[in-house]
C-alpha positions as a Markdown table, in Angstrom:
| # | Residue | x | y | z |
|---|---|---|---|---|
| 1 | Met | 15.5 | 44.9 | -53.1 |
| 2 | Ile | 16.9 | 48.3 | -53.9 |
| 3 | Glu | 14.0 | 48.9 | -56.3 |
| 4 | Glu | 11.5 | 48.2 | -53.5 |
| 5 | Tyr | 13.0 | 50.7 | -51.0 |
| 6 | Ser | 10.5 | 53.4 | -50.4 |
| 7 | Asn | 11.0 | 57.2 | -50.4 |
| 8 | Lys | 9.1 | 57.4 | -47.0 |
| 9 | Asn | 12.2 | 56.2 | -45.1 |
| 10 | Ile | 14.3 | 58.8 | -43.4 |
| 11 | Thr | 17.6 | 56.8 | -43.4 |
| 12 | Lys | 19.3 | 55.8 | -46.6 |
| 13 | Leu | 19.6 | 52.2 | -47.7 |
| 14 | Asn | 23.5 | 52.3 | -47.6 |
| 15 | Glu | 23.4 | 53.4 | -43.9 |
| 16 | Ile | 21.6 | 50.2 | -42.8 |
| 17 | Gly | 23.1 | 46.8 | -42.4 |
| 18 | Tyr | 21.4 | 43.5 | -43.1 |
| 19 | Trp | 21.8 | 42.4 | -39.5 |
| 20 | Gln | 19.7 | 45.2 | -38.1 |
| 21 | Asn | 16.2 | 44.6 | -37.0 |
| 22 | Lys | 14.9 | 48.1 | -37.9 |
| 23 | Ser | 11.6 | 48.3 | -39.7 |
| 24 | Leu | 11.6 | 50.2 | -43.0 |
| 25 | Tyr | 9.1 | 51.0 | -45.6 |
| 26 | Trp | 9.1 | 49.0 | -48.8 |
| 27 | Lys | 7.1 | 49.5 | -52.0 |
| 28 | Cys | 5.8 | 46.4 | -53.7 |
| 29 | Lys | 6.5 | 46.0 | -57.4 |
| 30 | Ile | 3.2 | 44.3 | -58.1 |
| 31 | Cys | 0.6 | 46.3 | -56.3 |
| 32 | Ser | 2.6 | 49.6 | -55.6 |
| 33 | Gly | 1.5 | 49.4 | -52.0 |
| 34 | Thr | 3.8 | 50.6 | -49.2 |
| 35 | Tyr | 4.3 | 48.4 | -46.2 |
| 36 | Ser | 6.6 | 48.2 | -43.1 |
| 37 | Leu | 9.0 | 45.3 | -42.7 |
| 38 | Ser | 12.4 | 44.8 | -41.0 |
| 39 | Val | 15.5 | 44.4 | -43.1 |
| 40 | Gln | 16.1 | 40.9 | -41.8 |
| 41 | Asp | 12.6 | 39.7 | -42.7 |
| 42 | Lys | 12.9 | 41.3 | -46.1 |
| 43 | Ile | 16.1 | 39.5 | -46.9 |
| 44 | Lys | 14.7 | 36.2 | -45.6 |
| 45 | Lys | 11.3 | 36.3 | -47.2 |
| 46 | Gly | 11.9 | 38.5 | -50.2 |
| 47 | Thr | 9.0 | 39.9 | -52.3 |
| 48 | Ser | 6.5 | 37.3 | -51.1 |
| 49 | Glu | 5.9 | 39.2 | -47.9 |
| 50 | Cys | 3.7 | 42.0 | -49.3 |
| 51 | Pro | 0.6 | 42.1 | -47.0 |
| 52 | Tyr | -1.5 | 43.5 | -49.9 |
| 53 | Cys | -0.6 | 40.8 | -52.4 |
| 54 | Asn | -1.2 | 38.1 | -49.8 |
| 55 | Asn | -4.6 | 39.6 | -48.9 |
| 56 | Leu | -3.7 | 40.3 | -45.4 |
| 57 | Lys | -4.4 | 44.1 | -45.6 |
| 58 | Pro | -6.8 | 46.0 | -47.8 |
| 59 | Leu | -5.3 | 48.3 | -50.5 |
| 60 | Pro | -8.0 | 50.5 | -52.3 |
| 61 | Ser | -8.3 | 49.7 | -56.0 |
| 62 | Phe | -6.3 | 46.5 | -55.7 |
| 63 | Asn | -7.7 | 43.8 | -53.4 |
| 64 | Thr | -10.7 | 45.4 | -51.7 |
| 65 | Leu | -14.3 | 44.1 | -51.8 |
| 66 | Gln | -15.4 | 47.0 | -54.1 |
| 67 | His | -12.6 | 46.3 | -56.6 |
| 68 | Val | -12.6 | 42.5 | -56.6 |
| 69 | Ala | -16.3 | 41.7 | -56.3 |
| 70 | Ser | -18.1 | 44.9 | -57.3 |
| 71 | Asn | -20.7 | 43.2 | -59.4 |
| 72 | Glu | -21.5 | 40.6 | -56.7 |
| 73 | Ile | -22.1 | 43.1 | -53.9 |
| 74 | Gln | -24.7 | 45.3 | -55.6 |
| 75 | Asp | -27.0 | 45.2 | -52.6 |
| 76 | Trp | -24.6 | 46.9 | -50.2 |
| 77 | Asn | -26.6 | 49.1 | -47.8 |
| 78 | Tyr | -24.5 | 52.2 | -47.5 |
| 79 | Ile | -26.8 | 53.9 | -44.9 |
| 80 | Asn | -26.8 | 51.1 | -42.3 |
| 81 | Asn | -23.1 | 50.3 | -42.9 |
| 82 | Tyr | -22.0 | 53.9 | -42.6 |
| 83 | Leu | -20.4 | 53.5 | -39.2 |
| 84 | Leu | -19.5 | 49.8 | -39.6 |
| 85 | Leu | -17.5 | 49.3 | -42.8 |
| 86 | Asn | -16.9 | 50.6 | -46.3 |
| 87 | Pro | -16.5 | 48.2 | -49.2 |
| 88 | Asn | -13.4 | 50.0 | -50.3 |
| 89 | Glu | -11.7 | 49.4 | -47.0 |
| 90 | Ile | -12.3 | 45.6 | -46.4 |
| 91 | Leu | -11.2 | 42.4 | -48.0 |
| 92 | Pro | -13.5 | 40.0 | -49.7 |
| 93 | Asn | -12.8 | 37.3 | -47.1 |
| 94 | Asn | -14.0 | 39.6 | -44.2 |
| 95 | Thr | -15.9 | 37.8 | -41.5 |
| 96 | Lys | -17.6 | 40.8 | -39.9 |
| 97 | Asn | -21.3 | 41.1 | -40.5 |
| 98 | Val | -22.6 | 43.9 | -42.7 |
| 99 | Trp | -26.1 | 45.0 | -43.7 |
| 100 | Leu | -27.2 | 44.1 | -47.2 |
| 101 | Asn | -30.5 | 45.0 | -49.0 |
| 102 | Cys | -32.2 | 42.1 | -50.9 |
| 103 | Gln | -33.0 | 42.9 | -54.5 |
| 104 | Lys | -36.0 | 40.5 | -54.5 |
| 105 | Cys | -37.9 | 41.3 | -51.3 |
| 106 | Asn | -36.3 | 44.7 | -50.4 |
| 107 | Asn | -35.6 | 43.6 | -46.8 |
| 108 | Asn | -32.4 | 44.3 | -45.0 |
| 109 | Tyr | -30.4 | 41.4 | -43.6 |
| 110 | Leu | -27.1 | 40.9 | -41.8 |
| 111 | Ile | -24.4 | 38.6 | -43.2 |
| 112 | Ser | -20.6 | 38.5 | -43.5 |
| 113 | Thr | -19.1 | 39.4 | -46.9 |
| 114 | Lys | -17.3 | 36.0 | -47.0 |
| 115 | Ser | -20.6 | 34.1 | -46.6 |
| 116 | Lys | -22.3 | 36.4 | -49.2 |
| 117 | Leu | -19.6 | 35.7 | -51.8 |
| 118 | Leu | -19.7 | 31.9 | -51.1 |
| 119 | Asn | -23.5 | 31.9 | -51.4 |
| 120 | Asn | -23.2 | 33.8 | -54.7 |
| 121 | Lys | -20.7 | 31.3 | -56.0 |
| 122 | Arg | -23.0 | 28.4 | -55.0 |
| 123 | Lys | -26.0 | 30.3 | -56.4 |
| 124 | Ile | -27.8 | 30.2 | -53.1 |
| 125 | Ser | -29.9 | 33.1 | -51.8 |
| 126 | Ser | -28.3 | 35.0 | -48.9 |
| 127 | Cys | -31.4 | 36.8 | -47.7 |
| 128 | Asn | -32.9 | 35.3 | -44.6 |
| 129 | Phe | -36.4 | 36.4 | -45.6 |
| 130 | Cys | -36.2 | 34.8 | -49.1 |
| 131 | Lys | -34.9 | 31.6 | -47.6 |
| 132 | Gly | -37.8 | 31.5 | -45.1 |
| 133 | Asn | -35.8 | 32.2 | -42.0 |
| 134 | Arg | -37.3 | 35.0 | -40.0 |
| 135 | Tyr | -35.1 | 36.5 | -37.3 |
| 136 | Lys | -35.6 | 39.0 | -34.6 |
| 137 | Gln | -35.9 | 42.5 | -35.9 |
| 138 | Phe | -32.8 | 44.7 | -35.6 |
| 139 | His | -32.9 | 48.4 | -35.3 |
| 140 | Phe | -31.6 | 50.1 | -38.4 |
| 141 | Leu | -32.2 | 53.3 | -40.3 |
| 142 | Asn | -35.0 | 53.4 | -42.8 |
| 143 | Tyr | -34.4 | 55.5 | -45.9 |
């Protein structure tokens, strides 16, 4: 527990008792990510409470979509997703819809990254146009 104590904390570790419910910063040994957790929770749960290792929070270059599934998300539309999401800031199991560009028919379509990865694993096309489903046109930027 002493090795995981972060340098971001103002108070020293020897000034805090285990009974206090004060949140401190901890540095994970596995992913080197810094997270906030109370002393009581850290003693009870131990090292298994890192939000980055448990895929609860994105940590760039560790568990983000761009790092984990970079070859499966080649059709990310950076222009239409500019204000929505960045692949280096979201998790692979994200349920928010993003714009993707189909490699076969060159149409833009809206799908969640979780559904896209599941379709890739099942070897099913994710594009609505290639599947034959035509939906209402959305307004998006043409490049």
